[in-house]
C-alpha positions in Angstrom: 62.9 0.9 29.2 63.5 1.3 25.8 60.7 3.2 24.0 60.2 0.6 21.2 58.7 -1.9 23.2 56.8 0.2 25.8 53.3 -1.1 24.2 53.9 -4.8 24.3 55.8 -4.3 27.2 52.0 -3.9 28.9 50.9 -6.4 26.1 53.0 -9.1 27.4 52.1 -8.7 31.3 48.1 -8.1 30.7 48.8 -11.8 27.7 50.7 -13.8 30.5 48.2 -12.9 33.6 45.5 -14.6 31.1 47.6 -17.2 30.0 47.9 -18.0 33.8 44.2 -18.0 34.3 43.3 -20.1 31.4 46.2 -22.5 32.9 44.3 -22.5 36.4 41.2 -22.9 35.2 42.3 -25.4 33.1 43.7 -27.4 35.5 40.0 -26.9 37.9 38.8 -28.8 35.4 40.7 -31.2 34.9 40.3 -32.0 38.7 35.8 -31.9 38.3 36.7 -34.4 35.2 38.8 -36.3 37.8 35.8 -35.9 40.6 33.1 -36.8 37.4 31.6 -33.4 37.8 33.4 -31.9 35.1 33.8 -33.2 30.9 36.1 -34.2 28.5 34.3 -31.2 26.3 35.3 -28.7 29.1 38.4 -30.1 29.0 39.0 -29.8 25.5 37.8 -26.3 25.0 39.9 -25.3 28.9 43.0 -26.6 26.6 42.0 -25.1 23.8 41.8 -22.0 25.5 45.3 -22.3 26.9 47.2 -23.1 23.4 45.2 -20.2 21.9 47.2 -17.6 24.6 50.3 -19.6 24.0 49.9 -18.8 20.7 49.6 -15.5 20.9 52.1 -14.5 23.4 54.8 -15.9 20.9 53.3 -13.9 18.3 53.3 -11.2 20.3 57.2 -12.1 21.2 58.5 -13.0 17.2 57.0 -9.1 16.6 59.3 -7.2 19.1 62.2 -9.1 18.5 61.4 -8.1 14.3 60.8 -4.9 15.7 63.9 -5.0 16.9 66.0 -6.0 14.4 64.4 -4.3 11.9 65.2 -0.7 14.1 68.8 -1.9 14.9 69.7 -2.4 11.4 67.9 0.9 10.2 70.0 2.5 13.0 73.6 0.9 11.7 74.2 -1.6 13.9 72.5 -4.2 11.4 74.6 -2.3 8.1 76.3 -5.7 7.3 73.1 -8.2 7.9 73.2 -11.0 5.5 76.7 -9.8 3.6 79.4 -12.7 3.5 82.8 -11.4 6.1 85.4 -10.4 3.8 88.2 -13.0 4.6 90.9 -12.0 6.7 93.6 -10.4 4.9 97.1 -12.0 5.1 99.9 -11.0 7.5 103.1 -9.4 5.8 105.9 -11.9 6.2 105.5 -11.9 10.2 108.4 -14.0 10.9 111.0 -11.4 9.5 112.4 -9.4 11.7 111.7 -5.2 12.0 115.4 -3.7 11.2 116.7 -1.0 13.4 
């Protein structure tokens, strides 16, 4: 495991668990609504929680990717990031036979 993602990875795991719990809450609320024991307000609230958990997880993933790219650029792996690739150099008279 890389040092740069240890903190976010743990947070991702907790956020994924939280997201799963929100999905379960939404499912149970939907079942209660179908049995006329819940309200639309409860369902909307559960769906809002799921959406917020998904948004938070997406933000965490984006931050990790952004950090990974920044780190690689600083380490030199991205030294040409944003620069166009140079045009290939022409081959010098490839049809001529080598001299002996």
